[in-house]
C-alpha positions as CSV (number, residue, x, y, z in Angstrom):
1,X,97.1,92.2,128.9
2,X,94.8,91.5,126.0
3,X,93.0,94.6,124.5
4,X,89.5,94.6,123.5
5,X,87.7,97.4,121.6
6,X,83.7,97.7,122.1
7,X,82.0,99.6,119.2
8,X,78.5,100.6,119.8
9,X,76.0,103.7,119.9
10,X,74.2,102.0,122.7
11,X,75.6,103.3,125.8
12,X,73.7,100.6,128.0
13,X,75.3,97.9,126.0
14,X,78.8,99.4,126.1
15,X,78.5,99.3,129.9
16,X,77.1,95.8,129.9
17,X,80.2,94.6,128.0
18,X,82.5,96.5,129.9
19,X,81.3,95.1,133.2
20,X,81.4,91.2,132.0
21,X,85.0,91.8,130.0
22,X,86.8,93.7,132.9
23,X,85.8,90.7,135.3
24,X,88.0,88.5,133.0
25,X,90.9,91.0,133.2
26,X,90.8,92.2,129.8
27,X,91.9,95.7,129.1
28,X,88.7,97.5,127.5
29,X,88.4,100.7,125.1
30,X,85.4,102.0,123.8
31,X,84.0,103.9,120.9
32,X,80.6,105.3,120.5
33,X,80.8,105.6,116.7
34,X,82.6,104.4,113.6
35,X,85.0,107.4,113.4
36,X,85.9,107.3,116.9
37,X,86.6,103.3,116.5
38,X,88.9,104.0,113.6
39,X,91.1,106.4,115.6
40,X,90.7,104.0,118.7
41,X,92.4,101.0,116.4
42,X,95.1,103.6,115.4
43,X,96.0,104.5,118.9
44,X,95.4,101.2,121.2
45,X,95.7,98.4,118.6
46,X,93.2,96.0,120.2
47,X,93.5,92.3,119.5
48,X,89.5,91.8,119.2
49,X,86.8,94.4,118.1
50,X,83.3,94.0,119.0
51,X,81.8,95.8,116.4
52,X,77.9,96.7,116.1
53,X,76.6,96.6,112.9
54,X,73.6,99.2,113.2
55,X,75.2,102.7,114.3
56,X,74.7,106.5,113.6
57,X,77.0,107.6,110.8
58,X,79.2,104.8,109.8
59,X,77.8,101.2,109.8
60,X,79.6,98.5,111.4
61,X,80.0,97.0,107.7
62,X,81.5,100.2,106.8
63,X,83.7,100.3,109.6
64,X,85.0,96.8,109.0
65,X,85.5,97.3,105.4
66,X,87.8,100.6,106.3
67,X,89.7,98.8,108.7
68,X,90.5,95.6,106.4
69,X,91.8,97.9,103.6
70,X,94.9,98.5,105.9
71,X,97.0,95.5,105.7
72,X,98.3,96.3,109.4
73,X,94.9,95.6,110.6
74,X,94.7,92.3,109.1
75,X,95.6,90.5,112.6
76,X,92.8,92.1,114.5
77,X,90.0,89.6,115.0
78,X,86.7,91.4,114.2
79,X,83.4,90.2,115.8
80,X,80.3,91.7,114.4
81,X,77.2,91.8,116.7
82,X,73.8,92.6,115.5
83,X,70.2,92.2,116.2
84,X,69.5,91.3,112.6
85,X,68.9,87.6,112.2
86,X,68.8,87.7,108.3
87,X,71.5,85.3,107.1
88,X,72.4,88.0,104.3
89,X,73.6,90.3,106.7
90,X,75.8,87.7,108.3
91,X,77.1,86.8,104.8
92,X,78.0,90.5,104.0
93,X,79.9,91.0,107.3
94,X,82.0,88.1,106.6
95,X,82.4,88.8,102.9
96,X,83.9,92.2,104.1
97,X,86.4,90.9,106.4
98,X,84.8,90.3,109.8
99,X,85.9,87.0,111.4
100,X,82.7,86.2,113.5
101,X,79.2,87.3,113.6
102,X,76.8,87.1,116.6
103,X,73.2,87.6,116.9
104,X,71.6,89.8,119.7
105,X,70.5,88.9,122.4
106,X,73.6,86.4,123.1
107,X,74.7,84.7,125.9
108,X,77.7,86.3,127.4
109,X,79.4,83.0,128.1
110,X,79.1,82.2,124.2
111,X,80.7,85.9,123.3
112,X,83.5,85.3,126.1
113,X,84.3,81.9,124.3
114,X,84.4,83.5,120.8
115,X,86.8,86.4,122.4
116,X,88.9,83.6,123.6
117,X,89.1,82.2,120.0
118,X,89.7,85.7,118.6
119,X,92.9,86.3,120.8
120,X,94.3,83.0,120.0
121,X,93.8,83.8,116.3
122,X,95.2,87.3,116.8
123,X,98.5,85.7,118.7
124,X,99.0,83.3,116.0
125,X,98.8,86.0,113.4
126,X,101.2,88.3,115.4
127,X,103.8,85.4,115.6
128,X,103.6,84.8,111.9
129,X,103.8,88.4,110.7
130,X,105.9,90.3,113.6
131,X,109.6,89.9,113.8
132,X,110.4,88.7,117.2
133,X,113.1,91.1,117.8
134,X,112.5,94.4,116.5
135,X,108.2,93.9,116.9
136,X,107.9,95.4,113.4
137,X,106.5,93.6,110.3
138,X,108.6,90.7,108.8
139,X,109.5,89.5,105.4
140,X,106.4,87.1,105.4
141,X,104.3,90.0,106.1
142,X,105.6,92.0,103.1
143,X,104.9,89.2,100.8
144,X,101.5,88.6,101.7
145,X,100.6,92.2,101.1
146,X,102.9,93.6,98.2
147,X,100.8,92.0,95.4
148,X,97.6,93.7,96.8
149,X,99.3,96.8,97.4
150,X,100.5,97.0,93.8
151,X,97.3,95.8,92.3
152,X,95.5,98.9,94.1
153,X,98.2,101.2,93.1
154,X,98.0,100.2,89.3
155,X,94.2,100.1,89.3
156,X,93.7,103.5,90.9
157,X,96.8,104.9,89.1
158,X,98.3,105.7,92.8
159,X,101.9,106.2,93.2
160,X,103.9,103.5,95.5
161,X,107.6,103.9,96.6
162,X,110.0,101.5,98.8
163,X,112.8,102.5,100.8
164,X,115.6,99.9,101.5
165,X,117.9,100.5,104.1
166,X,120.8,99.0,105.8
167,X,123.0,100.0,109.0
168,X,126.6,100.9,107.9
169,X,129.4,98.4,109.2
170,X,126.9,96.4,111.4
171,X,129.3,93.5,111.7
172,X,131.5,96.1,113.6
173,X,128.8,96.7,116.2
174,X,128.6,92.9,116.7
175,X,132.2,92.4,116.7
176,X,133.0,95.5,118.9
177,X,130.1,95.4,121.5
178,X,128.6,92.0,121.1
179,X,125.6,90.5,119.9
180,X,123.4,91.9,122.6
181,X,124.2,95.5,121.9
182,X,123.5,94.6,118.2
183,X,120.1,93.6,118.8
184,X,119.6,96.9,120.9
185,X,120.6,98.7,117.9
186,X,118.2,97.0,115.6
187,X,115.4,97.4,118.2
188,X,116.0,101.1,118.6
189,X,116.3,101.6,114.7
190,X,112.9,100.0,114.1
191,X,111.6,102.4,116.8
192,X,112.8,105.2,114.8
193,X,111.1,103.6,111.8
194,X,107.6,103.5,113.5
195,X,108.2,106.8,115.1
196,X,108.2,108.7,111.7
197,X,106.1,106.2,109.4
198,X,102.7,107.4,108.6
199,X,99.4,105.5,109.3
200,X,99.7,103.9,105.9
201,X,103.5,103.3,105.6
202,X,104.5,99.8,106.7
203,X,108.2,99.5,108.2
204,X,109.7,95.9,107.6
205,X,112.5,94.1,108.9
206,X,113.8,92.5,105.7
207,X,116.5,90.5,107.3
208,X,119.6,91.0,109.7
209,X,120.3,94.5,109.5
210,X,118.4,95.4,106.4
211,X,114.9,97.1,106.8
212,X,112.3,98.1,104.1
213,X,109.7,100.7,104.2
214,X,106.7,100.4,101.9
215,X,105.3,103.9,101.1
216,X,101.7,103.7,99.6
217,X,100.4,107.0,97.7
218,X,104.1,108.5,98.0
219,X,106.0,109.6,94.9
220,X,109.8,109.0,94.6
221,X,110.4,112.7,95.7
222,X,108.5,112.2,98.9
223,X,110.2,108.9,99.6
224,X,113.7,110.7,99.1
225,X,112.5,113.5,101.5
226,X,111.3,110.8,104.1
227,X,114.5,109.0,103.9
228,X,116.8,111.8,104.3
229,X,114.7,112.6,107.6
230,X,115.3,109.1,109.0
231,X,118.9,109.2,107.7
232,X,119.7,112.3,109.9
233,X,117.8,110.8,112.9
234,X,120.0,107.6,112.8
235,X,122.9,109.9,112.6
236,X,122.2,111.8,115.6
237,X,120.9,109.0,117.8
238,X,122.9,107.7,120.7
239,X,122.2,104.0,120.4
240,X,122.6,102.4,123.8
241,X,126.1,100.8,124.1
242,X,127.0,101.5,120.5
243,X,126.9,105.3,120.2
244,X,126.5,107.0,116.8
245,X,125.5,104.9,113.7
246,X,124.8,105.7,110.2
247,X,122.5,104.1,107.5
248,X,122.4,103.7,103.9
249,X,119.3,104.0,101.8
250,X,118.1,102.9,98.2
251,X,114.8,104.1,96.9
252,X,112.6,102.8,93.9
253,X,109.1,103.5,92.5
254,X,106.5,101.1,91.2
255,X,106.6,100.8,87.4
256,X,105.1,97.2,87.0
257,X,106.0,94.7,89.5
258,X,107.3,93.9,92.9
259,X,110.3,92.1,91.7
260,X,111.6,95.2,89.8
261,X,110.5,97.5,92.9
262,X,112.8,95.5,95.1
263,X,115.5,95.1,92.8
264,X,116.0,98.5,91.9
265,X,115.9,99.7,95.4
266,X,118.5,96.9,96.4
267,X,120.7,98.3,93.4
268,X,120.4,101.9,94.8
269,X,121.2,100.6,98.0
270,X,124.2,99.0,96.6
271,X,125.2,102.2,94.9
272,X,125.0,104.0,98.2
273,X,127.2,101.7,99.8
274,X,129.9,101.7,97.0
275,X,129.9,105.5,97.3
276,X,130.7,105.8,100.6
277,X,127.5,104.9,102.8
278,X,125.4,107.3,105.0
279,X,123.6,108.4,101.8
280,X,120.2,108.2,99.9
281,X,120.3,106.9,96.5
282,X,117.2,107.1,94.2
283,X,116.9,104.3,91.5
284,X,114.7,106.5,89.0
285,X,114.0,109.9,88.7
286,X,110.7,111.1,87.4
C-alpha cells in the first residue's frame, strides 16, 4: 500500500486530506510541524509528502531543504501546498527540491491526480536505485551520490569513510546449499547492515556478495569500530539454511576523490582475504 505523509499545522486541513486519501486506500501518516515530519519520514519512509509551506517553527521550505540534504530521501515525491499564489514562492519550492507545487484552495481530484503521478515517479526511482534482491541501495545509487558526498565533505572539512565487505567463501554457500539459500544469506546480511547503519549511513550492494557502507562524518577509527561490530554480528548470526558465516572488511577514508576511496578500501579488503579472512583491515591510519 502506498504511503502518504500529510504535513500541515492546521488540524482541519489534515482531517480533510485524510478523509479523501483514505477513500482511495492510501496508508496515511500525519505531522503537525516540521520536526514531527522529519521523524515520520525516518520511521515510515513515505512515497509522497504533502507539505504545507507556512507552518509554525520550521517552514515547508526548510523541511524540504532538510529532506533533500539526505540522498536517501531523493526517492520521495514532495508536493508543496500553499495559499501563496506568488510565483516566486513556487520557484523557491522547486529550486530547493520540491517535485510539485499546488495552490490552495485546490480541487481534490487534481490533488489525487498529482499524487498518482508522484507515486509512479517514486516507484520508478525506487526500481532504479534499490537492489531488487536485498532491498538496499545499488551501485547506481552510489554512483549518483558519491560525488555530492565528497564535495560536501571537502567543502565543510568533514570526514568521510567507506567500508567494503565481502562474504567469505560465498561460492561454497551456493555450491553446498543452493542459490536460493545463497540469496537468503544476502538478504539477511543486508538486514544486518540496515539494522546497524545510522540515519546518514548508506548501505549498498556493490555486486554479488560484496557490499559497501558509506559513512559521512565518520573518522576511520569510528568506521573500524563499526565494521568490527558488524563482523561480530555476522559471525554469531545463524543464517537460514546456511548456518554461521563470516565476512572480510576493508576500510578507507576520503583524501581527495572517490576513485581512491574505493580502490584503497578494495585493496584493504584484498589484504583481509589474503591474511585469513574474517577480519577488518584499515587502508590508512591517521
